[in-house]
VEXDREN-2710 file (C-alpha; in Angstrom, 1 decimal):
% VEXDREN-2710
k/r/px/py/pz
1/MET/69.5/65.4/43.6
2/SER/68.9/61.8/42.5
3/VAL/71.1/62.2/39.3
4/SER/72.9/58.7/38.8
5/PRO/75.3/57.6/36.2
6/VAL/74.0/54.1/34.8
7/ARG/75.9/51.9/32.4
8/ARG/73.0/49.9/31.9
9/GLU/70.5/48.8/28.2
10/LYS/67.6/48.8/30.3
11/PRO/65.8/49.3/33.7
12/SER/65.6/45.9/35.0
13/PRO/62.9/45.8/37.8
14/TYR/62.9/41.7/38.6
15/ARG/66.6/41.5/39.1
16/PRO/67.4/43.4/42.5
17/PHE/70.9/43.5/42.9
18/ARG/72.5/40.5/45.6
19/LEU/76.2/40.2/46.5
20/THR/75.5/37.2/49.3
21/PRO/78.3/34.7/50.4
22/THR/77.8/31.0/49.1
23/PRO/77.9/27.5/50.9
24/GLN/81.1/26.2/50.6
25/SER/81.8/22.5/50.3
26/HIS/85.1/21.3/51.0
27/GLY/85.7/18.3/49.6
28/LYS/88.7/16.5/49.6
29/GLU/89.0/15.0/46.3
30/ARG/91.2/16.0/43.9
31/GLY/90.0/19.3/42.2
32/GLY/87.8/20.3/44.7
33/PRO/87.3/23.7/46.4
34/PRO/89.9/25.0/48.4
35/LYS/89.3/24.7/52.0
36/ASP/90.4/28.7/52.4
37/GLY/88.7/30.4/49.9
38/TRP/85.4/32.5/49.9
39/GLU/82.2/32.3/47.1
40/LEU/80.6/35.5/46.5
41/VAL/77.5/35.7/43.8
42/LEU/77.1/39.3/42.3
43/ALA/73.9/38.6/40.3
44/GLY/71.1/41.6/39.1
45/GLU/71.1/45.6/39.4
46/LEU/73.7/47.4/40.6
47/SER/71.2/50.2/42.4
48/ASP/71.6/52.6/45.0
49/GLN/68.9/50.9/47.9
50/ALA/71.2/47.8/47.7
51/GLY/73.4/49.1/50.8
52/ASP/75.2/46.8/51.7
53/LEU/77.2/45.2/48.9
54/HIS/80.7/47.1/50.1
55/GLN/80.2/45.5/53.3
56/LYS/80.4/41.8/51.7
57/LEU/83.5/42.6/50.1
58/ALA/84.2/44.0/53.5
59/ASP/83.5/41.0/55.6
60/VAL/86.3/38.7/53.5
61/ALA/89.8/38.5/55.0
62/ARG/92.6/41.1/53.5
63/TYR/94.6/39.6/50.8
64/SER/92.1/36.3/50.5
65/SER/92.0/34.3/47.5
66/GLY/88.3/33.1/46.4
67/ILE/85.6/33.3/43.4
68/ILE/83.1/36.2/42.3
69/TYR/80.0/34.6/40.3
70/PHE/79.0/37.2/37.8
71/ASP/75.2/37.4/36.6
72/SER/74.9/41.7/36.8
73/CYS/73.4/43.2/33.6
74/GLY/74.6/46.5/35.3
75/GLY/73.6/50.0/36.9
76/ASN/74.8/52.9/38.8
77/ALA/78.2/53.2/37.1
78/TYR/79.5/54.6/40.7
79/ILE/78.8/51.2/42.7
80/GLY/80.6/49.6/39.7
81/LEU/83.6/51.8/40.2
82/ALA/83.0/50.9/44.7
83/LEU/82.7/47.9/43.9
84/ALA/86.1/47.3/42.1
85/THR/87.9/49.8/43.9
86/MET/87.5/47.8/47.2
87/ILE/88.6/44.5/45.6
88/ARG/92.0/45.8/44.6
89/LEU/92.2/48.0/47.5
90/ARG/91.7/44.7/50.2
91/GLY/94.6/43.0/48.2
92/LEU/91.7/40.5/47.2
93/LYS/92.5/37.5/44.5
94/ALA/89.4/37.7/43.4
95/THR/88.4/35.0/40.6
96/GLY/85.4/36.3/38.9
97/ILE/83.1/33.7/36.7
98/VAL/80.7/34.8/34.3
99/ALA/78.0/32.9/35.3
100/GLY/74.9/34.6/32.5
101/GLU/75.5/38.3/32.2
102/CYS/78.3/40.5/32.9
103/SER/77.1/43.6/31.5
104/SER/78.0/47.6/31.9
105/ALA/78.9/48.8/35.4
106/ALA/79.9/44.8/36.5
107/LEU/82.1/44.9/34.1
108/LEU/84.4/46.8/36.5
109/PRO/84.7/44.6/39.3
110/PHE/84.6/41.7/36.9
111/ALA/87.5/43.9/35.3
112/ALA/89.8/44.1/38.6
113/CYS/89.7/40.6/39.1
114/THR/92.3/38.7/39.5
115/THR/91.9/36.4/37.2
116/ARG/89.0/35.9/34.7
117/TYR/87.1/32.9/33.3
118/VAL/83.6/33.0/31.2
119/THR/81.7/30.2/29.4
120/PRO/80.8/30.0/25.6
121/HIS/77.3/31.3/26.1
122/SER/78.5/34.2/28.1
123/ALA/77.5/37.9/27.8
124/LEU/79.0/41.4/27.9
125/LEU/78.2/44.5/27.4
126/PHE/80.3/47.2/27.0
127/HIS/78.3/50.6/25.9
128/PRO/78.8/54.3/26.6
129/ILE/77.5/55.6/30.1
130/ARG/73.6/57.2/30.4
131/TRP/72.3/59.2/33.3
132/GLN/69.0/59.5/34.3
133/SER/67.4/61.3/36.7
134/GLY/64.5/60.8/38.8
135/GLU/63.5/64.5/40.1
136/GLN/63.6/68.0/38.4
137/VAL/67.3/69.4/37.9
138/ARG/67.9/73.1/37.4
139/LEU/70.1/73.9/34.1
140/GLU/72.9/75.2/36.2
141/GLU/73.4/71.2/37.9
142/ALA/72.4/69.6/34.2
143/VAL/74.9/71.6/32.4
144/GLU/77.6/70.6/35.5
145/TRP/76.9/66.8/35.2
146/ALA/77.3/67.1/31.3
147/ARG/80.7/68.7/32.0
148/HIS/81.6/65.7/34.6
149/PHE/79.8/63.1/33.1
150/GLN/82.1/63.8/29.7
151/PHE/85.0/63.3/32.8
152/MET/84.0/60.6/33.7
153/GLU/82.9/58.5/30.4
154/GLN/86.7/59.4/29.2
155/ASP/88.3/58.3/32.6
156/GLN/86.0/54.9/33.2
157/ASP/86.7/53.6/30.1
158/ARG/90.4/53.7/30.8
159/LEU/90.0/52.2/34.0
160/ILE/88.4/49.4/32.6
161/GLY/91.2/49.1/29.7
162/LYS/93.6/49.1/32.7
163/LEU/91.9/46.8/34.7
164/PHE/91.6/44.0/31.4
165/GLY/95.0/44.7/30.6
166/ALA/93.4/45.6/27.5
167/PRO/94.6/47.8/24.6
168/GLN/92.1/51.5/25.1
169/ASP/91.3/51.0/20.9
170/LEU/89.8/47.6/21.7
171/ILE/87.8/48.9/24.1
172/GLU/86.5/52.3/22.7
173/ARG/85.6/49.8/19.8
174/TRP/83.4/47.8/21.6
175/THR/82.0/50.5/23.4
176/ARG/81.0/52.7/21.0
177/PRO/78.4/52.7/19.7
178/GLY/78.1/49.3/22.0
179/LYS/78.6/46.0/21.6
180/PHE/77.6/42.2/23.6
181/VAL/80.7/40.5/23.9
182/THR/80.4/37.0/23.4
183/GLY/82.6/34.7/26.4
184/PRO/84.6/33.2/22.8
185/GLU/85.7/36.6/21.6
186/LEU/86.8/37.8/24.9
187/VAL/89.3/34.9/25.6
188/ALA/90.3/35.6/21.8
189/ALA/91.2/39.5/23.1
190/GLY/93.6/37.6/26.0
191/LEU/91.3/39.1/28.1
192/ALA/89.6/36.2/29.9
193/ASN/89.7/32.4/30.3
194/MET/87.3/30.0/28.7
195/LEU/85.3/27.1/30.9
196/ASP/83.2/24.2/29.6
197/LEU/80.2/23.5/31.3
198/PHE/80.1/19.9/30.1
199/GLY/83.9/19.7/31.1
200/GLY/83.4/19.1/34.8
201/SER/83.3/21.3/38.4
202/PHE/85.8/24.5/38.1
203/TRP/87.9/22.8/40.1
204/GLN/88.1/20.1/38.1
205/GLN/88.8/21.7/35.0
206/LEU/91.3/24.1/37.2
207/ALA/93.5/20.9/38.0
208/ALA/93.0/19.7/34.6
209/GLU/94.7/23.1/33.1
210/LYS/97.2/22.7/35.5
211/SER/98.2/19.4/35.3
END
């Protein structure tokens, strides 16, 4: 049976999911990237076909620091849950940056990041879990999936709120019936920090923020 929980608004066949290391640039100038940091890109749809996603996170050193750039429409909720679980259980000090979109199932790994950044142009879609199946499903299986989805929906909503450190009623308002939350709105809620596309590199802005 291929029934899968999905947190996405609509299929996105033109955006295959990838989670790949980006080249490091270890400049010595002030505000350059840290020498021991890693960078990953989480982009496209979280699908069952992407079997190496978890391995990419397992390949970085435990308790290490790095950046994950997000541009994902979401997808399989279990994949989002697994990525968030690995970030937390491996003790990764991940900085999440929403480069474009971070929606649905992709919200889980973003919320699991210890530090989160958005731009004024970022978009994050919160909405309830949906389920779909490409095969025939027996009545008994459908009944069990309906029962499990009710539990899973409530459980993941609570988890997203806890990972973000957000009031649960706020997550509820955004999720039902669904809302595209902008970068400024997420910052106003105290769940992320703002980056300026015209304010220099991320590291320069971070250095300026600390100075």
